[in-house]
N, C-alpha and C positions, 0 to 999 in steps of 0.2 A: 127686506130693506124697501123702504117706501119713500116717495119724494112728498114732503108735507105741503108744499105750496107756499106762497108768500103771505104773511100776515097771520093775525092770531086766529081768526075765524077759520082760514083754510087749515091752519095747523091743529086745531082743535077737532075739526071735523075728520081730518085724516086719523088723528089719535084714537077717536071714539070709534071708528070704523076698525082700525086695526085691533083694537082691544075686543070689540064685539064680534068680529067675524073670525078672528084667528085665535089660535090657543097660545098666546104670547105669555111669557113669564116676567118680562121686565121690558123696558123701553129705553133705548140710548139715542140721543138726538145730537145731531152735529151740523156743522155749518160754519158761517164767518160772523164776524161782529166788529163794531167800531169801537176804538179804544176810548175809555173815559178816565180809568185810573192813570194818573202821572206815572211815566216810566214805562208803559206798555208801548210797544213798537209792532209795526207790520211784520206778521210771521210768527209772533209770540202766541201762545196758546193758553186759553183760560177753561179751566176745569170748573164748572159751577157748584157752588156750595148751596146756593139758595137763588131763587128767582122771584122777581116782583114785576108788576105791570106799572110802568112809570106814568102811563096815561089813563089809569083807573081812578076816579074820584067820584064816589057815591056820598060825599059829605053834603049837608051835615047829618044824613041819616046814619052813615058809617064813617069811620075814620078814612082819611084819604089813603089810597093804595089797598085798603083792605077789601079782600074778595067778599061781597055780601053772602051770608049765611055760612061761610067757611070760618070766619071769625080770625082770619089772619091775612097778612099782606105778603109775608115772606113764605116761600113754598120751598122746603128743603129737598135736596136730592138724596138718594140712598148712598149711605157711607160706604158700603162695600163696592158698589158699582163705580163710585167716584174714585176710590183707591184704585181700582183696576184701570180706569181710564187714564189716571195720572201716571200709572206705570207704562201703560200702552203708548201714552203720548211721548214719554221720556225715551222708550225703546225706539220709536219712530225718529225722533230727532237724532239720537245717537247713531242708529244704525242704517236709516232708510232715506233720510232727508237728501243727501247729496246724490243719491241716485233717482229719487223720485221727482225732484225739482231741478230743472237745468240751471247750471251756473248763471246763465245769463238773465234769467227771471229773477234768481236770488240777488244778482248784482243790482238789477234795475230798482227792486224794492228794498235794497240794503239789508238783506237777511244774512246775518253773518253768524251770530250765536243766539238764536232764539230761546226765550225762557218760557217756563211752565208756572203759571199762577193759579191759585184756587181763590174764587171770589164770588160775590153776588152778581148775578147778571139781570140787567133791565130789559124788559120787552115793551114794545109799543107799536102802534099802526103808523109809523111815520119813519122816513129815512132821515136820520140825523147828518146834517152836512153844513154845520155852522159852528163857529167858536162860541158864538152867543148861546146856541142850544146846549152845547157841551157845559158851558159854564153854569147855566140854569139847572141842568142835571146834576152837577157837582153839588151846587148849592142845596138842592132839594134832597138829593140821595147821596151823601157823601162817601157811602161805603161801597158803591157799585164799582166794578171792575170795567164793564163793557156793556154795549148796548146793542140790541137786534130787534127783530120783529115777530118772533115766535115762540121762544122757549117758554115763557111763563104761562102761556095758553096751554101747552103741552104738560107742563107741570100741573096746572090746575086740573086737567082731565085726569092725570095720573093720580093725583091726590084724592079725587073723588071717587075712583075706582080702586084705591088702595093698591096701586101698581107701582112697583119699584122703578125709579126714573133716575137717569143721570144725564148730564149734557156737557159736551165740549166743544169751544168755539175758536176758530183761529182769528186772529186779528188781520182783517183786510185793509183797514183805513184808520185814520184818525178822527173819523167822524166830524171833519172840518170841511172847508171850502174844496180841498183837494179829493174829498171822498167821492163824488161823482166821476173823477177820472180814475182814482186808484182801483176803485170797486170792481168795474167791469173786466179790466185786465186781469186783476187778482183772482177773479172767479174763473176766468178763461184758463190761466196758466198754472195756478197753485192750489186753490182751495179744494178741488176734487182729490188731488194728490194727497194732500194732508188729510183729508177725512178718510179716505180709502186706506191709507197706510196707518192711521191710528186705529181704525176699526178692525183692520187685519191683525194688528198686534193684540188688540183686545180679545178676539176670538181665538187667538193661538194659531193664526195662519201665517206662514213664512212666504 
């Protein structure tokens, strides 16, 4: 288990070192994200189907969002790992959440019946914290579920190394003006418990 660091460059460097120096067979990435898809709330879980870099634009040489020389903008996750992650997340919510996260924290963030969705995750080197930015993202990329700062970079490295990859994100904020206030407290009190609990279920550890 490793810490990627913040941002696409740090995450890509960590992933490359992990693949080059260790005998890994697949990579699973976890952390938090801001909600973009309507209906997502703090405490919900997104299992990524594909990833895209929302700040990548090499046009007019390449289409916007397309990774130069890879010939694609959307980077798919491994179906088998994705199914295992969804199952692990469901087990965590059903059996572990009430013990892992104090009731006071769940009440503060209004986490009552969190849901699991599968969807496209967008990554970029910026912290989204305004309704205007979210509206622009929805207009440009209407199919994305959430936004964060690392996942698509990890996906690109894994794609180039033919390394099976999957990602699960917990919604920590609404990526709006409240995000700078919600994110730090969520990170302190909840995100680690979600990640640890889901991964424990993923590897079959009770």
